[in-house]
C-alpha positions in Angstrom: 15.4 55.5 -39.1 12.1 54.1 -40.2 10.3 55.8 -43.0 6.7 55.1 -44.2 5.6 55.6 -47.8 2.8 54.7 -50.1 3.2 51.9 -52.6 2.8 54.5 -55.4 5.5 56.7 -54.0 7.7 53.7 -53.5 7.4 52.7 -57.1 8.1 56.2 -58.3 11.2 56.6 -56.0 12.6 53.0 -55.9 16.2 54.0 -56.7 16.3 56.7 -54.1 14.7 54.4 -51.5 17.1 51.5 -52.3 20.0 54.0 -51.7 18.4 55.2 -48.5 18.3 51.6 -47.2 21.7 50.6 -48.5 23.8 53.6 -47.5 22.0 54.9 -44.5 20.7 51.5 -43.1 17.2 53.0 -42.9 14.1 50.8 -43.2 11.0 51.7 -45.2 7.5 50.6 -44.5 5.3 50.4 -47.6 1.7 51.2 -47.1 -1.2 50.4 -49.4 -4.6 51.9 -48.8 -3.2 53.3 -45.5 -2.1 49.8 -44.2 1.4 48.5 -43.9 1.9 45.7 -46.4 5.7 45.3 -46.7 9.0 46.6 -45.5 12.3 47.3 -47.2 15.3 46.6 -44.9 19.0 46.4 -45.3 20.2 42.9 -46.4 22.3 42.5 -43.2 19.3 43.2 -41.0 17.2 40.8 -43.1 19.9 38.1 -42.6 19.8 38.7 -38.8 16.0 38.5 -38.8 16.2 35.2 -40.6 18.7 33.8 -38.1 16.5 35.0 -35.2 13.5 33.4 -36.8 15.3 30.1 -37.1 16.3 30.2 -33.4 12.8 31.2 -32.4 11.4 28.2 -34.4 13.8 25.8 -32.8 13.0 27.1 -29.3 9.3 26.9 -30.0 9.7 23.3 -31.1 11.7 22.4 -28.0 9.0 24.0 -25.8 6.3 22.1 -27.6 8.1 18.8 -27.2 8.7 19.6 -23.5 5.0 20.3 -22.8 3.7 17.6 -25.2 2.3 15.3 -22.5 0.7 18.1 -20.5 -2.8 19.3 -20.9 -2.8 22.8 -22.6 -4.3 24.7 -19.6 -1.6 23.2 -17.3 1.2 24.0 -19.7 0.0 27.6 -20.1 -0.3 28.0 -16.3 3.3 26.8 -15.9 4.5 29.3 -18.6 2.6 32.1 -17.0 4.1 31.3 -13.6 7.6 31.3 -15.1 7.0 34.6 -16.7 5.7 36.1 -13.5 8.7 34.8 -11.6 11.2 36.3 -14.1 9.4 39.6 -14.1 9.5 39.6 -10.3 13.3 39.0 -10.4 13.1 35.5 -9.0 15.3 32.7 -10.4 
């Protein structure tokens, strides 16, 4: 479950919110002036997010290297075509 709270309420209820995240695996979005500025998530979820970020960064780097010699518009056109093919169910 994802809960939203203000930064003031978060400060006032920190202990309860830590328990909510730890024991119920909830996430809390912290808003300031009505805008989301941070999130409190379970440590296991955060570790998973970090691993996914590392994989994403590695994949992005491999893609950048693969398209390095291609003009940007041609590379983007190839990517768009691949996305369309996957969405259409083509190999």
